[in-house]
TIZA-952101 format. One line per field, with one value per residue: z, x, y of N, C-alpha, C, CB in turn; residue number from 1. Coordinates in steps of 0.02 Angstrom, whole numbers, plus 50000, padded with zeros to 5 digits. Glycine has a CB too. Layout:
residues N
nZ Z_...
nX X_...
nY Y_...
caZ Z_...
caX X_...
caY Y_...
cZ Z_...
cX X_...
cY Y_...
cbZ Z_...
cbX X_...
cbY Y_...
seq NUM_...
//
This chain:
residues 251
nZ 52768_52703_52817_52790_52720_52581_52546_52576_52537_52422_52427_52334_52354_52300_52340_52390_52392_52536_52656_52781_52942_52988_53109_53102_52977_52885_52826_52720_52564_52556_52520_52573_52690_52806_52939_52982_52876_52828_52939_52950_52834_52863_52982_52926_52857_52749_52646_52630_52491_52446_52328_52268_52191_52020_51855_51780_51828_51794_51654_51636_51716_51738_51792_51926_51947_51904_52011_52119_52206_52228_52248_52347_52354_52438_52573_52585_52527_52444_52284_52133_52045_51909_51861_51831_51748_51805_51878_52021_52183_52313_52434_52404_52423_52382_52256_52242_52105_52036_52108_52090_51951_51936_52021_51961_51838_51880_51942_51835_51750_51835_51844_51711_51707_51803_51930_52104_52197_52320_52376_52483_52565_52499_52405_52368_52301_52196_52134_52086_51990_51903_51841_51765_51832_51934_52063_52216_52274_52398_52521_52634_52576_52521_52624_52729_52846_52934_52987_52941_52930_52998_53158_53239_53223_53255_53210_53151_53197_53134_53083_52952_52824_52748_52588_52555_52496_52432_52397_52500_52606_52625_52666_52792_52850_52887_52896_52939_53001_53111_53079_53048_53008_52897_52797_52668_52541_52412_52316_52159_52013_51984_51930_51772_51771_51905_52066_52209_52372_52506_52622_52719_52887_52969_52847_52715_52630_52498_52538_52504_52357_52218_52093_51999_51896_51915_52005_52136_52168_52258_52344_52490_52587_52715_52848_52866_52908_53028_53121_53219_53228_53113_52984_52852_52783_52796_52727_52601_52574_52584_52469_52372_52396_52367_52232_52182_52211_52128_52003_52004_52011_51920_51954
nX 49925_49789_49686_49595_49561_49554_49638_49764_49929_49942_50015_50078_50103_50167_50127_50178_50153_50135_50127_50007_49928_49756_49654_49566_49612_49751_49912_49881_49885_49928_49910_50022_50096_50209_50141_50216_50263_50146_50107_50216_50204_50080_50110_50190_50100_50032_49937_49939_49919_49886_49937_49908_50024_50019_50000_49930_49966_50100_50090_50022_50069_50020_49895_49915_49992_49908_49826_49894_50007_50139_50269_50317_50441_50444_50523_50567_50564_50705_50750_50719_50856_50846_50777_50870_50954_51048_51122_51064_51130_51189_51138_51028_50857_50700_50612_50477_50406_50301_50285_50413_50414_50303_50334_50453_50404_50319_50412_50498_50406_50363_50482_50493_50388_50426_50374_50378_50485_50527_50638_50657_50768_50751_50680_50768_50860_50780_50757_50886_50893_50795_50861_50948_51049_51135_51131_51221_51219_51246_51302_51387_51490_51570_51608_51644_51571_51412_51344_51250_51132_50970_50949_50878_50752_50772_50811_50968_51083_51174_51299_51287_51369_51324_51324_51369_51256_51159_51001_50976_51059_51005_50878_50901_50968_51102_51269_51287_51204_51112_51054_50926_50949_50929_50972_51043_51080_51132_51188_51255_51321_51311_51167_51142_51152_51130_51187_51293_51239_51257_51359_51396_51462_51589_51621_51594_51488_51372_51242_51142_51063_51035_50950_51005_50937_50803_50660_50636_50706_50753_50843_50862_50961_50937_50810_50699_50568_50564_50599_50528_50566_50626_50671_50645_50526_50443_50518_50510_50370_50356_50423_50336_50219_50264_50293_50165_50104_50179_50139_50006_50007_50102_50218
nY 48658_48566_48483_48385_48223_48225_48327_48284_48227_48097_47944_47816_47642_47494_47329_47164_46984_46889_46754_46716_46684_46677_46668_46519_46498_46454_46495_46585_46666_46836_47007_47121_47239_47308_47403_47509_47585_47645_47719_47806_47884_47942_48015_48112_48185_48133_48015_47843_47739_47577_47457_47304_47197_47150_47079_47172_47298_47296_47298_47418_47541_47668_47660_47655_47773_47874_47894_47942_48055_48037_47912_47775_47654_47513_47418_47241_47070_46989_47053_46970_46904_46877_46983_47080_47013_46923_46775_46682_46713_46606_46649_46723_46751_46669_46750_46873_46877_46940_47058_47113_47143_47228_47336_47381_47425_47529_47613_47649_47715_47818_47890_47934_48023_48111_48096_48113_48005_47888_47771_47632_47532_47379_47450_47555_47477_47433_47555_47581_47479_47524_47626_47556_47490_47364_47235_47203_47051_46996_47078_47050_46972_47067_47155_47077_47053_47042_47150_47239_47176_47127_47051_46915_46971_47105_47267_47326_47460_47597_47718_47840_47932_48079_48151_48316_48445_48368_48285_48194_48241_48368_48335_48278_48381_48382_48312_48186_48038_47930_47772_47646_47476_47337_47231_47126_47140_47255_47399_47357_47378_47548_47633_47716_47890_47907_47963_47938_47970_47944_47853_47707_47703_47614_47556_47592_47555_47584_47689_47778_47837_47946_48046_48181_48233_48229_48290_48235_48094_47977_47853_47756_47646_47614_47601_47713_47716_47653_47742_47858_47990_48028_48144_48120_48077_48188_48283_48228_48235_48373_48414_48359_48433_48562_48547_48526_48648_48730_48681_48716_48856_48896_48956
caZ 52728_52717_52862_52766_52683_52510_52535_52595_52483_52413_52413_52312_52373_52273_52391_52365_52424_52588_52683_52852_52974_53009_53146_53081_52909_52892_52768_52668_52526_52579_52498_52639_52700_52876_52951_52996_52817_52826_52994_52934_52786_52899_53026_52885_52830_52688_52649_52591_52452_52432_52264_52262_52128_51973_51786_51753_51845_51752_51586_51635_51781_51746_51834_51993_51949_51895_52074_52174_52197_52239_52253_52389_52342_52507_52586_52577_52511_52392_52214_52093_52001_51838_51843_51802_51706_51840_51912_52093_52234_52359_52490_52380_52439_52329_52243_52226_52037_52017_52138_52057_51885_51944_52050_51912_51789_51912_51952_51771_51726_51879_51823_51648_51722_51858_51992_52160_52215_52376_52383_52550_52568_52434_52359_52341_52253_52138_52100_52048_51931_51856_51804_51727_51873_51958_52136_52253_52304_52467_52544_52677_52536_52506_52683_52776_52907_52920_53034_52911_52932_53061_53193_53284_53216_53280_53163_53172_53193_53119_53059_52881_52804_52694_52545_52556_52439_52400_52424_52563_52657_52639_52705_52862_52871_52923_52855_52967_53030_53137_53042_53061_52951_52893_52728_52650_52472_52402_52248_52123_51966_51992_51871_51734_51792_51978_52106_52278_52419_52575_52633_52788_52927_52936_52794_52649_52588_52470_52579_52472_52287_52195_52026_51995_51839_51935_52063_52196_52154_52310_52375_52550_52603_52783_52858_52903_52937_53096_53164_53222_53227_53049_52944_52781_52753_52793_52672_52540_52562_52571_52398_52333_52403_52330_52161_52164_52212_52067_51946_52007_52001_51866_51978
caX 49901_49721_49686_49549_49595_49558_49693_49827_49969_49929_50078_50065_50152_50152_50141_50184_50115_50165_50078_49994_49874_49700_49610_49571_49640_49823_49956_49841_49919_49903_49943_50039_50149_50212_50106_50263_50265_50084_50110_50267_50173_50028_50142_50217_50044_50007_49896_49968_49873_49920_49918_49934_50059_49994_50021_49897_50008_50160_50073_49997_50083_49983_49836_49937_50016_49852_49789_49938_50050_50208_50277_50368_50460_50455_50567_50537_50608_50756_50729_50744_50911_50826_50752_50925_50994_51101_51105_51052_51180_51162_51105_50970_50795_50651_50582_50407_50416_50247_50302_50473_50397_50256_50371_50500_50365_50296_50471_50520_50357_50366_50540_50476_50341_50455_50335_50425_50492_50571_50651_50680_50801_50737_50657_50827_50888_50736_50771_50947_50877_50757_50911_50991_51102_51130_51135_51266_51169_51263_51351_51440_51546_51613_51632_51667_51530_51340_51318_51195_51071_50933_50963_50824_50696_50789_50849_51033_51091_51242_51305_51300_51394_51284_51363_51340_51219_51118_50934_50980_51087_50958_50822_50923_51000_51161_51314_51287_51141_51109_50998_50907_50972_50907_50980_51105_51094_51144_51202_51311_51339_51267_51128_51162_51117_51125_51246_51291_51231_51274_51397_51395_51522_51651_51639_51587_51434_51328_51181_51090_51074_50984_50957_51005_50896_50733_50645_50648_50713_50802_50839_50904_50965_50913_50738_50676_50501_50573_50621_50475_50594_50660_50644_50646_50460_50419_50554_50481_50305_50365_50439_50276_50173_50293_50284_50094_50092_50209_50098_49942_50017_50149_50273
caY 48601_48544_48426_48333_48170_48242_48374_48254_48198_48026_47909_47748_47590_47427_47278_47096_46930_46846_46707_46727_46646_46718_46624_46450_46495_46451_46502_46617_46719_46900_47068_47146_47289_47328_47466_47563_47629_47683_47767_47857_47930_47979_48064_48166_48223_48103_47955_47789_47698_47515_47426_47236_47187_47101_47092_47231_47356_47290_47319_47486_47573_47730_47649_47675_47842_47921_47901_47962_48113_48016_47840_47744_47585_47492_47361_47175_47014_47000_47059_46914_46925_46874_47050_47119_46971_46888_46713_46691_46697_46555_46682_46761_46717_46661_46816_46885_46902_46987_47123_47139_47171_47284_47393_47407_47462_47591_47656_47677_47763_47876_47929_47966_48078_48148_48089_48103_47934_47872_47700_47614_47467_47347_47502_47587_47430_47435_47619_47572_47438_47566_47666_47512_47463_47295_47229_47160_47006_46977_47127_47022_46949_47124_47190_47026_47050_47049_47200_47277_47135_47121_46988_46895_47018_47171_47307_47353_47533_47619_47786_47853_47998_48107_48194_48384_48472_48317_48280_48158_48285_48422_48306_48268_48443_48360_48271_48119_48016_47862_47743_47577_47437_47267_47210_47091_47158_47326_47421_47329_47432_47605_47649_47775_47950_47911_47980_47914_48026_47925_47792_47683_47710_47635_47509_47623_47528_47636_47690_47819_47856_47992_48073_48254_48252_48225_48333_48196_48022_47961_47788_47746_47576_47605_47597_47772_47704_47627_47798_47908_48058_48041_48200_48104_48076_48256_48316_48199_48264_48445_48421_48345_48490_48618_48532_48536_48721_48758_48662_48754_48928_48908_48999
cZ 52751_52760_52840_52725_52610_52495_52552_52534_52481_52388_52395_52331_52343_52326_52360_52404_52475_52614_52758_52876_52999_53043_53125_53013_52912_52823_52707_52630_52541_52548_52559_52638_52775_52886_52968_52937_52816_52879_52980_52885_52820_52944_52987_52851_52766_52701_52604_52556_52429_52370_52261_52193_52085_51903_51756_51768_51803_51682_51583_51702_51792_51788_51907_51994_51938_51960_52130_52154_52200_52249_52305_52365_52409_52511_52577_52557_52454_52323_52175_52045_51926_51814_51811_51768_51739_51866_51987_52134_52281_52417_52469_52390_52378_52317_52238_52157_52016_52046_52104_51992_51891_51971_51999_51859_51818_51921_51887_51744_51769_51861_51758_51660_51775_51919_52049_52184_52269_52382_52450_52549_52501_52383_52330_52288_52189_52099_52058_51985_51880_51814_51767_51766_51891_52034_52157_52293_52376_52491_52590_52639_52523_52567_52739_52844_52888_52968_53006_52914_52999_53092_53244_53283_53242_53228_53193_53168_53177_53092_52982_52874_52744_52654_52542_52490_52398_52430_52492_52619_52675_52679_52779_52892_52913_52875_52885_52993_53059_53110_53063_52998_52955_52820_52720_52577_52467_52329_52221_52077_51973_51926_51838_51754_51866_52008_52176_52324_52492_52574_52706_52820_52969_52872_52723_52603_52562_52506_52551_52402_52266_52125_52028_51939_51855_51997_52129_52176_52198_52336_52435_52568_52675_52787_52899_52934_53008_53146_53165_53216_53160_53014_52872_52749_52747_52736_52605_52524_52552_52497_52356_52336_52365_52255_52139_52164_52148_52006_51945_51987_51942_51886_52022
cX 49831_49722_49637_49587_49604_49616_49761_49863_49956_49992_50062_50121_50127_50171_50139_50142_50159_50110_50070_49936_49820_49649_49621_49605_49715_49857_49919_49882_49887_49944_49958_50096_50150_50180_50153_50269_50204_50084_50160_50239_50120_50058_50168_50163_50015_49962_49927_49912_49912_49892_49948_49964_50024_50015_49988_49937_50072_50147_50052_50008_50046_49921_49852_49952_49961_49816_49830_49979_50124_50210_50331_50378_50483_50505_50531_50588_50655_50723_50759_50798_50895_50800_50807_50976_51052_51075_51099_51114_51148_51125_51043_50907_50750_50614_50506_50407_50363_50261_50362_50454_50351_50292_50419_50463_50342_50355_50493_50471_50356_50426_50527_50433_50368_50409_50384_50425_50545_50577_50681_50705_50792_50717_50714_50859_50846_50747_50835_50935_50838_50802_50961_51049_51091_51137_51195_51221_51185_51320_51404_51499_51595_51644_51653_51632_51457_51308_51259_51129_51035_50948_50907_50767_50709_50831_50916_51032_51163_51240_51312_51327_51355_51326_51331_51306_51185_51048_50935_51005_51040_50898_50840_50954_51062_51207_51323_51218_51150_51046_50987_50920_50946_50912_51042_51122_51104_51157_51262_51339_51288_51232_51150_51119_51109_51192_51237_51285_51240_51312_51391_51463_51530_51666_51625_51537_51391_51261_51126_51112_51019_51000_50954_50960_50821_50722_50659_50647_50771_50790_50886_50903_50942_50837_50713_50607_50505_50589_50567_50501_50627_50629_50630_50577_50431_50453_50525_50414_50308_50381_50376_50229_50199_50285_50212_50077_50119_50166_50033_49952_50062_50207_50320
cY 48581_48482_48371_48282_48188_48289_48345_48225_48122_47991_47837_47701_47524_47375_47209_47047_46894_46800_46718_46684_46695_46673_46552_46443_46503_46461_46531_46669_46786_46957_47109_47196_47305_47397_47523_47611_47674_47737_47822_47908_47973_48033_48125_48207_48195_48044_47902_47750_47637_47482_47356_47225_47135_47122_47153_47294_47355_47316_47392_47519_47638_47721_47661_47750_47893_47936_47930_48024_48095_47941_47824_47672_47558_47434_47295_47123_47031_47007_47001_46936_46918_46941_47092_47074_46935_46821_46725_46671_46646_46586_46721_46720_46712_46727_46814_46917_46952_47056_47154_47175_47231_47345_47423_47449_47529_47639_47689_47729_47826_47920_47966_48028_48126_48151_48076_48031_47926_47797_47684_47542_47430_47399_47543_47542_47430_47500_47613_47530_47479_47611_47622_47483_47390_47295_47188_47114_46986_47022_47098_46993_47005_47156_47143_47029_47058_47098_47239_47239_47142_47053_46974_46946_47088_47207_47326_47429_47548_47690_47787_47923_48021_48157_48263_48402_48418_48318_48246_48203_48341_48396_48300_48331_48428_48323_48201_48102_47946_47830_47670_47535_47365_47244_47167_47103_47233_47341_47383_47382_47488_47621_47713_47835_47958_47933_47951_47974_48007_47859_47772_47694_47647_47598_47534_47592_47587_47633_47734_47836_47903_48017_48149_48279_48250_48269_48298_48123_47998_47890_47784_47673_47562_47607_47656_47762_47676_47682_47852_47980_48074_48102_48182_48105_48146_48295_48292_48232_48340_48457_48411_48405_48550_48609_48545_48610_48752_48741_48701_48827_48945_48952_48960
cbZ 52735_52652_52932_52725_52688_52487_52576_52647_52494_52364_52473_52237_52451_52205_52450_52366_52372_52646_52669_52864_53033_52948_53136_53079_52864_52923_52749_52699_52451_52656_52446_52685_52657_52901_53006_53013_52752_52835_53059_52907_52728_52940_53064_52833_52818_52645_52627_52636_52391_52492_52204_52275_52142_51977_51744_51782_51920_51750_51559_51617_51789_51678_51824_52015_51897_51844_52095_52194_52249_52299_52185_52464_52287_52538_52656_52527_52493_52392_52184_52055_52016_51828_51905_51856_51652_51898_51897_52116_52274_52385_52524_52306_52496_52347_52179_52280_51988_52043_52213_52042_51842_51991_52112_51879_51766_51981_51982_51720_51724_51953_51816_51602_51744_51835_51986_52219_52153_52443_52328_52602_52626_52442_52394_52396_52283_52159_52151_52092_51952_51894_51851_51669_51936_51925_52162_52299_52262_52472_52579_52721_52470_52469_52709_52786_52959_52924_53054_52839_52919_53049_53228_53355_53250_53349_53142_53129_53259_53067_53091_52838_52789_52723_52473_52570_52395_52407_52376_52557_52634_52574_52677_52866_52912_52983_52849_53025_52977_53216_52966_53083_52948_52921_52681_52664_52425_52444_52246_52083_51893_52018_51888_51658_51760_52006_52109_52295_52410_52619_52613_52792_52972_52983_52804_52616_52627_52393_52648_52513_52241_52243_51979_51984_51780_51949_52061_52252_52077_52369_52325_52610_52594_52829_52894_52857_52893_53096_53139_53286_53283_53004_52947_52771_52794_52860_52675_52546_52621_52615_52378_52359_52477_52348_52146_52213_52274_52057_51948_52077_52062_51809_52016
cbX 49950_49681_49668_49492_49556_49493_49682_49817_50044_49869_50126_50054_50161_50189_50089_50255_50087_50197_50100_49979_49900_49668_49537_49503_49609_49845_49986_49777_49917_49905_49900_50057_50137_50285_50056_50333_50270_50023_50128_50330_50142_49984_50199_50264_50065_50064_49822_50010_49844_49916_49942_49878_50132_49916_50005_49826_50025_50185_50017_49922_50157_49964_49808_49999_50070_49803_49762_49985_50034_50240_50295_50348_50517_50389_50596_50481_50567_50807_50750_50687_50973_50772_50725_50960_51020_51127_51158_50991_51203_51218_51153_50979_50759_50600_50610_50369_50418_50178_50315_50523_50365_50198_50410_50538_50304_50264_50528_50528_50287_50371_50602_50439_50275_50473_50282_50407_50511_50545_50696_50623_50773_50680_50610_50878_50891_50663_50777_51001_50835_50706_50948_51017_51110_51184_51072_51317_51163_51282_51315_51411_51521_51573_51578_51741_51551_51305_51373_51211_51089_50856_51032_50851_50637_50827_50810_51089_51069_51275_51365_51236_51471_51220_51369_51394_51265_51150_50888_51026_51154_50933_50802_50972_50950_51142_51381_51340_51083_51109_51010_50832_51048_50835_50983_51098_51039_51203_51214_51291_51343_51306_51056_51155_51051_51104_51256_51354_51163_51210_51471_51376_51520_51709_51603_51651_51390_51319_51198_51076_51077_50978_50903_51076_50910_50712_50574_50595_50726_50799_50855_50880_51037_50942_50720_50673_50461_50628_50688_50437_50644_50656_50691_50676_50413_50430_50629_50473_50259_50422_50493_50241_50165_50366_50303_50050_50124_50280_50084_49912_50046_50114_50246
cbY 48540_48532_48448_48364_48105_48273_48434_48200_48213_48014_47913_47747_47585_47414_47283_47075_46881_46889_46634_46800_46603_46756_46644_46418_46551_46386_46435_46650_46704_46905_47108_47089_47353_47330_47457_47534_47588_47637_47732_47824_47891_47932_48032_48137_48291_48081_47970_47742_47738_47468_47469_47184_47166_47094_47033_47238_47356_47217_47275_47487_47585_47758_47579_47635_47851_47892_47835_47905_48165_48054_47808_47746_47578_47471_47365_47177_46952_46944_47128_46882_46885_46820_47085_47160_47010_46930_46658_46651_46761_46511_46729_46780_46753_46605_46845_46930_46844_46961_47115_47083_47118_47265_47372_47350_47421_47576_47616_47621_47731_47854_47884_47917_48050_48219_48030_48150_47893_47903_47675_47622_47425_47294_47548_47602_47359_47429_47677_47538_47377_47609_47712_47547_47504_47250_47197_47202_46944_46902_47184_46968_46920_47176_47236_47032_47106_46981_47247_47295_47062_47131_46990_46887_46990_47166_47369_47324_47568_47571_47821_47843_47996_48142_48164_48435_48513_48246_48240_48098_48313_48454_48237_48211_48486_48314_48305_48113_48016_47862_47747_47572_47437_47258_47271_47016_47135_47350_47497_47265_47406_47667_47652_47762_47952_47843_48056_47871_48057_47918_47801_47609_47774_47626_47446_47622_47477_47627_47712_47884_47794_48052_48045_48279_48207_48152_48355_48211_48007_48011_47732_47791_47551_47660_47530_47831_47657_47575_47827_47901_48066_47980_48258_48036_48032_48292_48301_48123_48249_48473_48371_48282_48507_48627_48459_48499_48754_48731_48587_48751_48958_48939_49061
seq 1_2_3_4_5_6_7_8_9_10_11_12_13_14_15_16_17_18_19_20_21_22_23_24_25_26_27_28_29_30_31_32_33_34_35_36_37_38_39_40_41_42_43_44_45_46_47_48_49_50_51_52_53_54_55_56_57_58_59_60_61_62_63_64_65_66_67_68_69_70_71_72_73_74_75_76_77_78_79_80_81_82_83_84_85_86_87_88_89_90_91_92_93_94_95_96_97_98_99_100_101_102_103_104_105_106_107_108_109_110_111_112_113_114_115_116_117_118_119_120_121_122_123_124_125_126_127_128_129_130_131_132_133_134_135_136_137_138_139_140_141_142_143_144_145_146_147_148_149_150_151_152_153_154_155_156_157_158_159_160_161_162_163_164_165_166_167_168_169_170_171_172_173_174_175_176_177_178_179_180_181_182_183_184_185_186_187_188_189_190_191_192_193_194_195_196_197_198_199_200_201_202_203_204_205_206_207_208_209_210_211_212_213_214_215_216_217_218_219_220_221_222_223_224_225_226_227_228_229_230_231_232_233_234_235_236_237_238_239_240_241_242_243_244_245_246_247_248_249_250_251
//
């Protein structure tokens, strides 16, 4: 692979607005993303391009997709239930509606074009919505514990079972994995055309979903960007590079 920046796979990530302090400036709205995502893409040989969410992206997601080779739907705050026509659960946090709408538009258009897409935590949930699914707004209601959530700023860890002969299992080259977890929402009704490719151990929460009709459309509920040894980003970029070679050579 070309080591120059121009030869690196370009991965687009839509980012939302949070508030932060910068010296004397307090509570400033900021387009932001944890650098763990950027570093994970870089380690795998790619370059992350960040796109602040706004109505222009919602109306024309091609302005993102024309500049990138692949898309990551990153983690973050709860997706607003109005996005999928539900009322809010008492545990659902205030949404970033601009990000919800922009990401959903990018995800749907990426699927139309078969642009490779990887959803992480919230991003897996967004991928399910792009296929017409819904969310479980508070997983502890279903499993009677909150072990999947982060506590005091520390990610949890647990095992997942990977379904054989899926994109997820091939990425990890295993039928099990230990993953980092920080969520309280998950898949409700599975989107049309999606299959489940991983479950949590021992409680059976849906931990990965994917589409057999697309080259690479995978969502994982865990946080691979927290694991420097994860094979997932490299598998994702390997697919992108192989797709580009096929398009160049027609073979």
